[in-house]
FIMIRO-417888 format. One line per 2 residues: number of its first residue (from 1); their letters; for each residue x, z, y of N, C-alpha, C. Coordinates in steps of 0.2 Angstrom, whole numbers. Example, Ala and Ser with C-alpha at 12.3 -4.5 7.8 and 13.67 -1.06 7.14 Angstrom:
2
1 = AS = 66 39 -28 62 39 -22 66 39 -16  64 35 -11 68 36 -5 64 39 0
END
This chain:
164
1 = MG = 437 4 459 430 3 457 429 -5 457  432 -9 461 431 -16 461 434 -19 455
3 = NA = 440 -16 453 443 -19 447 439 -18 441  435 -12 440 431 -10 435 425 -15 434
5 = TI = 422 -17 440 417 -22 440 419 -29 437  425 -31 440 428 -37 437 429 -37 430
7 = VA = 432 -32 427 433 -31 420 427 -31 416  422 -27 419 415 -27 415 412 -34 415
9 = GA = 412 -37 421 409 -44 421 413 -49 416  419 -49 416 423 -53 411 422 -51 404
11 = FA = 421 -45 403 419 -43 396 412 -45 394  408 -44 398 401 -47 397 401 -54 396
13 = LI = 405 -58 400 405 -65 399 408 -67 393  413 -64 390 416 -65 384 411 -64 378
15 = IL = 408 -58 379 402 -57 374 397 -62 374  395 -64 379 390 -70 380 392 -76 376
17 = II = 399 -78 378 402 -84 375 402 -83 367  404 -77 365 404 -76 357 397 -77 354
19 = IA = 392 -74 357 385 -74 355 383 -81 355  384 -85 360 382 -92 360 385 -96 355
21 = YF = 392 -95 354 395 -98 348 392 -97 342  391 -90 340 388 -89 334 381 -92 333
23 = LG = 377 -91 338 370 -94 338 370 -102 337  375 -105 341 376 -112 340 378 -114 332
25 = GI = 382 -110 330 384 -111 323 378 -110 318  374 -105 319 368 -104 315 363 -109 315
27 = IL = 362 -112 321 357 -117 322 360 -124 319  366 -125 319 369 -131 316 369 -130 308
29 = TT = 370 -124 306 370 -123 299 363 -124 296  358 -121 300 351 -122 298 349 -129 298
31 = GE = 351 -133 303 349 -140 303 352 -144 297  358 -142 295 361 -145 289 358 -144 283
33 = VV = 356 -137 282 352 -135 276 345 -139 276  342 -139 281 335 -142 282 336 -150 280
35 = DA = 341 -153 283 342 -160 282 344 -161 274  348 -157 271 349 -158 264 343 -157 260
37 = AK = 339 -152 262 333 -151 258 328 -157 259  327 -160 265 323 -166 266 326 -171 261
39 = KE = 332 -172 261 335 -178 257 334 -177 250  334 -171 248 333 -169 241 326 -171 239
41 = QV = 321 -169 244 314 -170 242 312 -177 242  315 -181 247 314 -188 247 317 -191 240
43 = NL = 323 -189 238 325 -192 232 321 -190 226  318 -184 226 314 -182 220 307 -186 221
45 = ME = 305 -187 226 298 -191 227 300 -199 225  305 -201 227 307 -208 225 308 -208 217
47 = DK = 311 -203 214 312 -203 207 305 -203 204  300 -199 206 294 -198 204 290 -204 204
49 = QR = 291 -208 210 287 -214 210 290 -220 205  296 -219 203 299 -224 199 298 -222 191
51 = TL = 295 -216 190 294 -214 183 287 -215 181  286 -218 175 280 -219 172 281 -219 164
53 = IA = 277 -215 161 277 -214 154 271 -215 151  271 -217 145 264 -219 141 265 -217 134
55 = IT = 259 -214 131 259 -212 124 256 -218 121  260 -221 117 258 -227 114 255 -226 107
57 = DV = 257 -221 103 254 -220 97 254 -212 95  249 -210 92 248 -203 89 246 -203 82
59 = TA = 250 -199 78 248 -198 71 247 -191 69  242 -189 66 241 -182 64 242 -181 57
61 = DL = 247 -177 55 248 -175 48 245 -168 47  239 -168 45 236 -161 44 238 -157 38
63 = LN = 241 -160 33 243 -156 27 249 -152 29  254 -155 33 260 -152 35 260 -149 42
65 = GK = 254 -149 46 253 -146 52 257 -149 58  258 -156 57 262 -159 62 258 -165 65
67 = IY = 261 -166 71 258 -172 75 264 -176 78  264 -182 76 269 -187 78 267 -191 84
69 = VV = 271 -191 90 269 -194 96 274 -199 98  272 -205 100 277 -210 102 276 -211 110
71 = VE = 281 -209 113 281 -210 121 286 -215 123  283 -220 127 287 -225 130 288 -224 137
73 = NK = 295 -225 139 297 -225 146 295 -232 149  290 -232 153 288 -238 156 290 -239 164
75 = GG = 294 -234 166 296 -234 173 303 -236 174  306 -234 179 313 -236 181 318 -231 181
77 = TI = 317 -225 178 321 -219 178 323 -217 171  329 -214 171 331 -212 164 329 -205 163
79 = LS = 325 -204 158 322 -197 157 327 -193 151  328 -187 153 332 -182 148 329 -175 150
81 = DY = 334 -170 150 332 -163 151 326 -161 147  326 -163 140 321 -161 136 318 -154 136
83 = PY = 323 -149 137 320 -142 137 315 -141 143  315 -145 148 311 -144 153 305 -149 153
85 = WD = 304 -152 147 298 -156 146 292 -151 144  286 -153 146 281 -149 144 276 -153 140
87 = IY = 275 -150 134 270 -154 129 265 -149 127  258 -152 128 252 -148 126 248 -151 122
89 = TR = 244 -148 118 238 -151 114 232 -146 116  226 -149 115 220 -146 116 216 -146 109
91 = DV = 213 -141 107 210 -141 101 202 -143 102  199 -145 96 193 -148 96 187 -143 98
93 = YN = 188 -137 96 182 -132 97 182 -129 104  187 -126 106 186 -122 113 191 -125 118
95 = DF = 194 -131 117 198 -134 122 204 -130 125  206 -125 120 211 -121 122 218 -124 122
97 = PV = 222 -124 127 228 -128 127 234 -124 123  238 -128 119 243 -125 115 249 -128 118
99 = SY = 254 -124 120 260 -126 123 266 -126 118  270 -131 118 276 -132 113 283 -131 117
101 = RY = 287 -127 114 294 -127 116 298 -132 113  304 -134 117 308 -139 114 313 -136 109
103 = NA = 314 -139 103 319 -137 98 324 -143 97  330 -142 98 335 -148 98 336 -150 91
105 = SR = 334 -146 86 335 -149 79 330 -154 78  330 -158 73 325 -163 71 319 -160 67
107 = EP = 320 -154 66 314 -151 62 311 -145 66  306 -146 70 303 -141 74 300 -135 70
109 = LE = 300 -129 73 296 -124 69 289 -123 73  285 -118 71 279 -118 74 279 -117 81
111 = SE = 274 -121 85 274 -121 92 280 -124 95  284 -128 92 289 -131 94 289 -139 94
113 = WS = 293 -143 98 293 -150 97 300 -152 97  302 -158 94 308 -161 95 307 -168 94
115 = YL = 313 -172 97 312 -179 96 316 -181 90  313 -186 86 316 -188 80 320 -194 81
117 = TI = 318 -199 85 322 -205 87 320 -207 93  325 -211 96 324 -215 102 326 -222 100
119 = SP = 322 -227 102 324 -234 100 322 -239 105  326 -244 107 333 -244 104 337 -240 109
121 = DM = 341 -235 106 345 -230 109 352 -233 110  353 -238 115 360 -241 115 363 -239 122
123 = IN = 360 -239 127 363 -238 134 366 -231 135  361 -227 135 363 -220 136 361 -216 130
125 = PG = 365 -215 125 362 -211 119 360 -205 120  354 -203 117 351 -197 118 346 -196 124
127 = QL = 346 -201 128 342 -201 134 337 -207 134  331 -206 137 326 -211 136 326 -215 142
129 = NP = 329 -221 141 330 -226 146 323 -230 147  323 -234 153 317 -238 153 316 -243 148
131 = SE = 310 -244 145 308 -249 140 310 -246 133  312 -240 133 314 -237 126 308 -232 124
133 = TM = 307 -231 117 302 -227 115 305 -221 111  302 -215 112 304 -209 109 299 -207 104
135 = NI = 301 -205 98 296 -202 93 297 -195 93  292 -191 94 292 -184 95 288 -181 89
137 = SL = 290 -175 87 287 -172 81 284 -165 84  278 -163 84 275 -157 86 273 -153 80
139 = HV = 275 -147 79 273 -142 74 267 -138 76  261 -139 74 255 -136 76 256 -129 73
141 = PS = 254 -123 77 254 -117 75 249 -116 69  251 -112 64 246 -110 59 240 -107 62
143 = GA = 234 -108 59 228 -105 62 225 -108 68  228 -113 70 226 -117 76 220 -122 73
145 = YA = 215 -123 78 210 -128 76 213 -135 76  209 -140 74 211 -147 74 212 -149 82
147 = QK = 218 -152 83 220 -154 90 216 -160 91  214 -161 98 210 -167 100 214 -171 105
149 = RV = 218 -168 109 222 -171 114 229 -169 115  233 -174 117 240 -172 118 242 -174 125
151 = KV = 247 -170 128 249 -172 135 256 -170 135  260 -175 138 267 -175 139 269 -175 146
153 = VV = 273 -170 149 274 -170 156 282 -169 156  285 -174 160 292 -174 161 294 -169 167
155 = PN = 300 -167 168 302 -163 173 300 -164 180  299 -170 182 297 -172 189 289 -172 190
157 = GV = 286 -170 185 278 -169 185 274 -175 183  277 -181 181 274 -187 179 272 -185 172
159 = SA = 265 -187 170 263 -185 163 259 -191 160  258 -191 154 254 -195 150 250 -191 145
161 = ET = 243 -193 144 239 -189 140 234 -194 136  233 -192 130 229 -197 126 225 -192 120
163 = NI = 220 -195 117 217 -192 112 221 -193 105  220 -188 101 223 -189 94 219 -192 90
END
């Protein structure tokens, strides 16, 4: 009976050591995940603070149902990921927002937008670098009222808005 008690005690001690090992590993892994998430959040906030865009010109082509927008990158970050940009217009009568999807071609269809040119596009072709301007074409959906405002939002949440 004395040997059984010693074996049971040793077995319980081994089980406790294994459980402590797994709990320690879980705690360390959780700490690493939280630390990585905090670093990513700080990087995103720094990126957002260095981002500034401005709409410098808007032209409406009512005959063809198009709106041409010139967006300037006045911040310190390179902007791309165009499918994740949000572009909206609001109409004159009921202030109803119209959302536009990105179209990679230079000729957007209804309720789509595309960029026509970036100038001067020397450093990173196809990306909007600081101090560069992008000419955007919006194709207003048929039956929509006259649009009065346009808003451009980049993926990190920074936006610019102006009257048409």
